[in-house]
C-alpha positions as CSV (number, residue, x, y, z in Angstrom):
1,M,-11.2,119.5,205.2
2,A,-13.7,118.2,207.3
3,A,-16.6,116.2,206.7
4,A,-19.9,116.8,205.1
5,V,-23.7,117.1,206.2
6,A,-25.9,115.7,203.4
7,G,-28.7,118.6,204.3
8,N,-31.2,119.2,202.0
9,I,-28.8,118.6,198.6
10,E,-31.3,116.5,196.3
11,P,-28.7,114.0,194.3
12,G,-28.4,114.6,191.0
13,N,-28.0,118.4,191.7
14,M,-24.1,119.7,191.3
15,A,-23.5,120.6,195.0
16,R,-20.6,121.8,196.8
17,E,-21.7,123.7,199.9
18,L,-19.9,125.3,202.6
19,I,-21.4,125.0,206.1
20,G,-20.4,127.7,208.5
21,A,-16.6,127.8,209.7
22,D,-15.9,124.6,209.2
23,M,-15.8,124.3,205.8
24,T,-17.9,121.3,205.4
25,A,-18.7,119.9,202.1
26,V,-21.0,117.8,199.9
27,L,-19.8,116.4,197.2
28,E,-22.8,115.3,194.9
29,S,-23.3,115.6,191.1
30,A,-24.7,114.3,188.0
31,A,-22.5,116.6,186.0
32,R,-19.4,115.9,187.6
33,S,-20.2,111.9,187.4
34,F,-18.0,109.6,185.7
35,V,-19.8,106.2,184.8
36,E,-17.7,103.3,183.5
37,H,-19.6,99.9,183.7
38,I,-17.3,96.7,184.8
39,G,-18.0,93.9,183.0
40,G,-19.4,90.9,184.4
41,A,-22.3,89.6,187.2
42,G,-21.3,92.3,189.8
43,G,-22.8,95.2,187.9
44,T,-20.6,97.7,189.9
45,T,-20.1,101.7,188.4
46,W,-16.8,103.7,189.1
47,H,-18.5,107.4,190.4
48,R,-16.2,110.3,189.9
49,V,-15.8,111.8,193.0
50,C,-13.7,114.8,192.8
51,A,-10.5,116.2,191.4
52,V,-7.6,114.5,193.5
53,A,-6.3,118.4,194.1
54,D,-9.5,119.1,195.8
55,L,-9.0,116.4,198.8
56,E,-6.2,117.6,200.8
57,P,-4.0,115.2,201.9
58,G,-4.7,113.9,206.0
59,W,-8.0,114.1,205.4
60,G,-11.4,113.0,204.6
61,E,-14.8,114.6,203.3
62,A,-18.1,113.1,202.9
63,A,-19.6,112.6,199.5
64,L,-23.3,111.7,198.9
65,I,-22.8,109.0,195.7
66,A,-25.8,107.2,194.4
67,G,-27.5,107.6,197.9
68,R,-24.7,106.4,199.5
69,Q,-23.0,108.2,202.3
70,L,-19.6,107.8,202.1
71,A,-16.0,109.1,203.5
72,V,-13.5,109.5,200.7
73,F,-9.8,110.1,202.4
74,R,-6.1,110.8,200.4
75,T,-3.7,109.6,202.7
76,A,-0.4,112.0,202.9
77,A,1.7,109.0,200.9
78,G,-1.3,109.8,197.5
79,E,-3.3,106.8,197.8
80,V,-6.3,107.3,198.4
81,F,-9.8,104.9,200.1
82,A,-13.8,105.1,200.5
83,V,-15.3,104.0,203.5
84,E,-19.0,103.8,205.1
85,H,-19.3,107.4,206.5
86,A,-21.4,105.8,209.6
87,D,-19.7,105.4,212.6
88,P,-20.0,101.3,213.0
89,A,-20.5,101.9,216.6
90,T,-22.8,104.3,216.9
91,G,-24.0,104.7,213.4
92,A,-23.9,108.4,213.5
93,H,-22.4,109.9,210.1
94,V,-19.1,110.7,211.1
95,M,-16.1,109.3,210.0
96,A,-14.7,111.7,207.3
97,R,-14.0,113.4,210.3
98,G,-11.8,110.8,211.5
99,I,-8.0,111.0,212.6
100,T,-6.1,109.5,209.6
101,G,-2.8,107.6,210.5
102,S,-1.3,104.6,210.8
103,R,-0.1,100.9,212.1
104,G,2.8,99.6,210.5
105,A,2.3,99.7,206.8
106,R,-1.6,99.6,207.5
107,P,-3.1,102.9,206.5
108,T,-5.9,103.8,209.3
109,L,-8.6,105.6,210.5
110,A,-10.0,106.8,214.6
111,S,-13.7,107.5,214.5
112,P,-14.1,110.9,216.1
113,L,-16.4,109.8,218.7
114,H,-14.8,106.3,220.9
115,K,-11.0,106.4,218.4
116,E,-11.9,103.0,217.9
117,V,-9.0,102.1,214.8
118,Y,-9.9,101.1,211.8
119,D,-7.9,99.9,208.7
120,L,-8.5,101.8,205.8
121,G,-8.3,98.6,203.2
122,T,-10.3,96.1,204.8
123,G,-12.0,98.4,207.4
124,E,-11.5,95.9,210.3
125,C,-11.3,97.5,213.5
126,L,-7.9,97.1,215.3
127,G,-9.5,97.1,218.9
128,N,-12.6,95.4,218.9
129,P,-13.4,92.3,216.3
130,E,-17.1,93.0,216.5
131,L,-17.1,96.0,214.8
132,C,-15.9,96.4,210.8
133,L,-16.0,99.6,208.8
134,G,-17.3,98.9,205.2
135,T,-14.7,100.0,202.7
136,F,-15.1,100.5,198.8
137,A,-12.5,100.3,196.0
138,A,-11.1,103.5,195.0
139,R,-8.7,104.7,192.4
140,V,-6.9,108.2,191.3
141,S,-8.2,108.1,187.0
142,A,-7.0,110.8,185.3
143,G,-6.9,113.1,188.0
144,F,-10.2,112.6,189.6
145,I,-10.6,110.3,192.2
146,E,-13.0,107.7,191.7
147,V,-15.3,105.1,194.1
148,E,-16.5,101.9,192.7
149,L,-20.5,101.0,193.6
């Protein structure tokens, strides 16, 4: 599946909206949101994004989580990653449409605009040290992908 367009969907409303032939989707739902507070001063929260089965291996989806646009990926190996949806080079919200791959053992994402390649785990740009893609902890829990913010 391809990336999502935030459109006019209000946060807190359950939404999975298909737009045009691209089958783009927005995932935002208070009803589907899983919140687990992690102890400590960080105050982070885990958010349930979607069922693992909803995210095809090798593809990304855009998700609006707590008002932030993220791109969520499941690799062919079954690993899950969450990164900023905005392209670090241009600011355009397109990273969920990026091309997943690897450099050695490192899972990567190539920007769909300028093909800059980023490490999905660290956000490091492998071709331009001035660029960095924001990353977020992601996990699979009880068959759902969750992202920590």
